[in-house]
TORROFI-543423 format. One record per residue: residue in three letters; x, y, z of N, C-alpha, C in turn. Coordinates in pm, whole numbers. Example, Ala and Ser with C-alpha at 12.3 -4.5 7.8 and 13.67 -1.06 7.14 Angstrom:
2
  res    n.xx    n.yy    n.zz   ca.xx   ca.yy   ca.zz    c.xx    c.yy    c.zz
  ala    1319    -569     780    1230    -450     780    1320    -330     780
  ser    1285    -225     708    1367    -106     714    1290       3     787
***
This chain:
161
  res    n.xx    n.yy    n.zz   ca.xx   ca.yy   ca.zz    c.xx    c.yy    c.zz
  unk   -1717   -4164   -1433   -1651   -4169   -1519   -1713   -4062   -1616
  unk   -1723   -3954   -1659   -1804   -3885   -1735   -1784   -3864   -1881
  unk   -1904   -3891   -1908   -1881   -3912   -2115   -1856   -3792   -2133
  unk   -1848   -3819   -2288   -1804   -3678   -2376   -1921   -3545   -2345
  unk   -2071   -3615   -2350   -2148   -3504   -2361   -2142   -3419   -2220
  unk   -2129   -3511   -2096   -2145   -3451   -1950   -2021   -3372   -1882
  unk   -1898   -3409   -1982   -1801   -3346   -1984   -1781   -3219   -2070
  unk   -1870   -3208   -2193   -1858   -3052   -2228   -1945   -2976   -2149
  unk   -2054   -3041   -2088   -2162   -2974   -2031   -2069   -2919   -1908
  unk   -1987   -2992   -1804   -1930   -2932   -1707   -1802   -2880   -1720
  unk   -1757   -2865   -1851   -1671   -2776   -1926   -1687   -2653   -1972
  unk   -1818   -2636   -1988   -1906   -2517   -2064   -1900   -2420   -1903
  unk   -2004   -2519   -1801   -2055   -2496   -1678   -1885   -2441   -1602
  unk   -1817   -2476   -1592   -1694   -2447   -1524   -1601   -2367   -1574
  unk   -1587   -2388   -1700   -1470   -2288   -1802   -1351   -2375   -1797
  unk   -1306   -2427   -1919   -1169   -2509   -1919   -1061   -2399   -1897
  unk    -967   -2487   -1880    -850   -2435   -1830    -787   -2320   -1907
  unk    -757   -2316   -2017    -724   -2278   -2121    -777   -2086   -2090
  unk    -931   -2117   -2098   -1017   -2002   -2129   -1032   -1925   -1989
  unk    -970   -1981   -1865    -968   -1916   -1737    -844   -1871   -1708
  unk    -739   -1920   -1810    -609   -1883   -1782    -587   -1721   -1818
  unk    -656   -1737   -2011    -671   -1652   -2057    -745   -1513   -2007
  unk    -835   -1548   -1894    -929   -1431   -1865    -910   -1379   -1757
  unk    -805   -1432   -1692    -756   -1414   -1561    -716   -1283   -1497
  unk    -618   -1225   -1613    -531   -1115   -1642    -452   -1119   -1521
  unk    -389   -1025   -1505    -254    -993   -1406    -285    -978   -1266
  unk    -383    -987   -1216    -411    -989   -1073    -468   -1155   -1040
  unk    -388   -1204    -884    -462   -1354    -905    -552   -1328    -797
  unk    -637   -1241    -768    -713   -1204    -666    -851   -1262    -680
  unk    -937   -1287    -576   -1076   -1334    -577   -1144   -1222    -593
  unk   -1271   -1228    -621   -1359   -1096    -580   -1393   -1016    -418
  unk   -1367   -1123    -386   -1422   -1112    -256   -1297   -1005    -192
  unk   -1155   -1049    -200   -1060    -972    -125   -1005    -845    -248
  unk   -1104    -780    -319   -1079    -635    -399   -1048    -547    -272
  unk   -1088    -539    -226   -1038    -405    -136    -893    -437     -61
  unk    -828    -376     -36    -685    -374      44    -732    -365     164
  unk    -638    -431     217    -665    -449     379    -580    -441     454
  unk    -446    -417     386    -316    -349     454    -264    -246     398
  unk    -166    -194     414     -77    -119     367      96    -124     374
  unk     167    -183     282     301    -223     276     348    -108     214
  unk     495       2     294     542     118     239     691      28     241
  unk     767      47     122     859      10     119     987      96      97
  unk    1138     105     140    1202     194     114    1282     214      -7
  unk    1358     302     -82    1438     290    -153    1500     170    -200
  unk    1554      69     -65    1650      -3     -84    1564    -127     -92
  unk    1431    -118     -51    1360    -242     -85    1338    -345      27
  unk    1446    -320     133    1494    -392     265    1386    -342     337
  unk    1330    -227     389    1247    -210     496    1104    -182     442
  unk    1025    -254     519     872    -242     458     808    -225     591
  unk     717    -148     643     664     -92     748     501    -141     697
  unk     416    -243     756     327    -263     716     186    -188     817
  unk      97    -141     758     -13     -97     835    -154    -151     825
  unk    -262    -170     885    -403    -235     813    -489     -93     815
  unk    -545    -131     721    -645     -33     665    -771       8     794
  unk    -788    -107     887    -863    -145     962    -859     -19    1083
  unk    -717       5    1092    -652     116    1198    -670     250    1146
  unk    -721     285    1036    -714     392     967    -814     497    1018
  unk    -770     609    1016    -839     717    1086    -883     841     974
  unk    -779     885     920    -769     998     860    -668    1030     736
  unk    -667    1098     659    -546    1174     591    -571    1296     592
  unk    -457    1384     525    -475    1526     460    -290    1511     378
  unk    -391    1575     279    -282    1615     174    -266    1790     146
  unk    -136    1787     117     -97    1940     132     -13    1987      14
  unk     -39    2057     -62      34    2105    -209     187    2164    -145
  unk     162    2257     -70     239    2346     -14     324    2431    -134
  unk     293    2447    -235     368    2525    -330     418    2436    -426
  unk     412    2321    -424     513    2239    -515     513    2101    -461
  unk     614    2092    -321     614    1991    -270     512    1955    -171
  unk     483    1860    -237     344    1800    -166     357    1705     -15
  unk     294    1674      32     279    1632     154     175    1548     182
  unk     169    1416     222      53    1335     229      77    1265     416
  unk     -33    1313     442     -29    1279     581    -120    1172     625
  unk    -106    1066     651    -179     948     682    -175     912     826
  unk    -312     913     887    -310     852    1044    -387     732    1045
  unk    -312     658    1155    -357     541    1182    -389     533    1343
  unk    -465     444    1414    -475     441    1527    -359     490    1635
  unk    -247     378    1609    -117     365    1693     -24     432    1589
  unk     -11     519    1484     103     515    1414      56     663    1343
  unk     122     695    1264     129     789    1145     238     774    1037
  unk     211     794     903     285     810     821     296     915     728
  unk     403     998     694     404    1159     634     478    1068     483
  unk     426    1106     354     500    1111     245     527    1228     153
  unk     640    1271      99     698    1352      67     694    1349     -76
  unk     641    1399    -163     672    1409    -342     598    1475    -407
  unk     564    1405    -517     474    1488    -615     357    1390    -645
  unk     254    1470    -715     118    1372    -763      78    1283    -648
  unk      90    1325    -473      31    1223    -421     -95    1246    -392
  unk    -207    1294    -482    -338    1341    -477    -368    1199    -539
  unk    -284    1102    -664    -375    1024    -703    -339     887    -593
  unk    -250     913    -462    -243     808    -369    -395     861    -278
  unk    -436     934    -285    -536    1016    -181    -665     900    -276
  unk    -725     962    -411    -802     869    -462    -771     720    -460
  unk    -674     672    -449    -676     528    -398    -723     477    -299
  unk    -682     562    -207    -723     538     -51    -874     563     -43
  unk    -931     615    -121   -1092     676    -113   -1163     501    -175
  unk   -1106     452    -289   -1132     368    -370   -1105     238    -289
  unk   -1013     243    -190    -988     128    -143    -882      53    -201
  unk    -823      79    -290    -717      40    -374    -561      23    -359
  unk    -548     117    -244    -410     158    -210    -381      41    -124
  unk    -265     -58    -178    -180    -141    -112     -64    -123     -58
  unk      48     -81    -135     170     -30    -124     217      75    -153
  unk     306      95    -149     409     241    -190     573     207    -179
  unk     580     263    -293     767     219    -288     808     357    -309
  unk     930     385    -196    1010     502    -207    1064     508    -320
  unk    1101     598    -416    1195     632    -537    1340     691    -500
  unk    1418     672    -550    1556     733    -530    1548     882    -675
  unk    1637     924    -645    1603    1087    -765    1620    1061    -881
  unk    1704     936    -936    1713     922   -1100    1592     855   -1123
  unk    1504     768   -1034    1384     713   -1053    1263     818   -1039
  unk    1250     921    -993    1182    1040    -958    1201    1121   -1074
  unk    1346    1145   -1182    1356    1244   -1281    1262    1162   -1361
  unk    1294     975   -1394    1201     921   -1484    1055     918   -1514
  unk    1010     918   -1382     882     929   -1364     805    1055   -1402
  unk     874    1170   -1366     837    1318   -1391     821    1338   -1540
  unk     900    1275   -1621     920    1290   -1771     778    1221   -1801
  unk     794    1100   -1782     664    1026   -1792     554    1102   -1739
  unk     559    1185   -1648     424    1220   -1633     399    1337   -1711
  unk     479    1411   -1744     490    1529   -1824     430    1507   -1970
  unk     396    1395   -2011     328    1352   -2149     180    1317   -2095
  unk     156    1332   -1975      21    1260   -1896     -81    1416   -1903
  unk    -162    1455   -1963    -229    1575   -1952    -310    1590   -1804
  unk    -386    1474   -1812    -501    1453   -1706    -426    1440   -1546
  unk    -441    1532   -1472    -364    1533   -1315    -373    1397   -1239
  unk    -527    1330   -1270    -559    1251   -1187    -497    1081   -1231
  unk    -408    1085   -1364    -403     972   -1410    -242     979   -1387
  unk    -179    1094   -1343     -37    1121   -1345      28    1018   -1183
  unk     136     948   -1234     169     848   -1154     220     916   -1031
  unk     193     867    -877     265     971    -774     371     903    -744
  unk     477     985    -715     622     988    -720     640    1004    -536
  unk     671     897    -472     728     920    -338     862     952    -315
  unk     911    1034    -272    1030    1071    -253    1137    1053    -124
  unk    1015    1072     -24    1072    1040     138     935    1002     190
  unk     984     926     317     877     910     394     913     915     541
  unk     806     931     660     848     904     751     752     818     820
  unk     796     724     937     700     632    1006     698     658    1142
  unk     584     697    1241     631     729    1358     492     666    1440
  unk     486     630    1581     627     601    1634     693     457    1598
  unk     784     468    1616     910     370    1528     863     219    1589
  unk     869     104    1524     816      -8    1588     917     -57    1725
  unk    1015     -37    1734    1095     -38    1866    1034      28    1975
  unk     987     154    1926     878     234    2042     742     160    2091
  unk     699      87    1968     574      27    2003     575    -101    2087
  unk     663    -175    2062     722    -277    2110     780    -220    2279
  unk     828    -159    2277     880    -122    2442     717     -84    2505
  unk     628       9    2470     537      53    2493     461     -63    2539
  unk     455    -197    2472     363    -309    2470     437    -400    2606
  unk     540    -372    2639     615    -438    2730     605    -343    2871
  unk     547    -251    2841     575    -172    2989     731    -117    3002
  unk     819     -93    2932     919     -49    2934     944     143    2861
  unk     832     209    2864     831     316    2846     941     382    2926
  unk     965     354    3047     976     485    3150    1126     369    3206
  unk    1159     269    3174    1242     138    3241    1366     226    3159
  unk    1460     244    3219    1612     301    3144    1663     182    3127
  unk    1662      34    3178    1758     -78    3148    1693    -154    3030
  unk    1531     -95    2986    1492    -190    2861    1477    -336    2891
  unk    1439    -349    3026    1412    -495    3058    1260    -527    3059
  unk    1215    -636    3014    1067    -604    3047    1067    -645    3178
  unk     930    -606    3237     881    -608    3362     793    -750    3397
  unk     823    -782    3490     695    -905    3535     578    -837    3560
  unk     475    -924    3556     329    -856    3546     286    -929    3694
  unk     218    -856    3753     220    -879    3933      87    -916    3932
***
């Protein structure tokens, strides 16, 4: 059992629970997990989420296209094309290893975010707005290819010989 002197030293060394809770902040991550390891993309309904590993990330290309922005992300076996506004902010988050998730927004939420962005002067601080995305190939195609069904019309798994 620790006496009062030892307990105070231990609490200073380890920090008491109240101090740790107030200093923790909104993130519960440990320092060694600060860099994003995968990317989760959510559709408008919040029901469909595609997961992609940053370990298989190859490259990206951002295109302004005269107003309608497009950001293409290439992974080893898949690609993602994002459409929206202020997508350059996502490129910066990718470069810093901080991008963990992207959520597609509907038209009303996009208008709200554009109004919010109107008050922000610095382009790099504007909120990225993703209004549509495409992911390919689909997960069904990937599973089919792994099973060896890509040329099989019946879509039944083949036996390994």
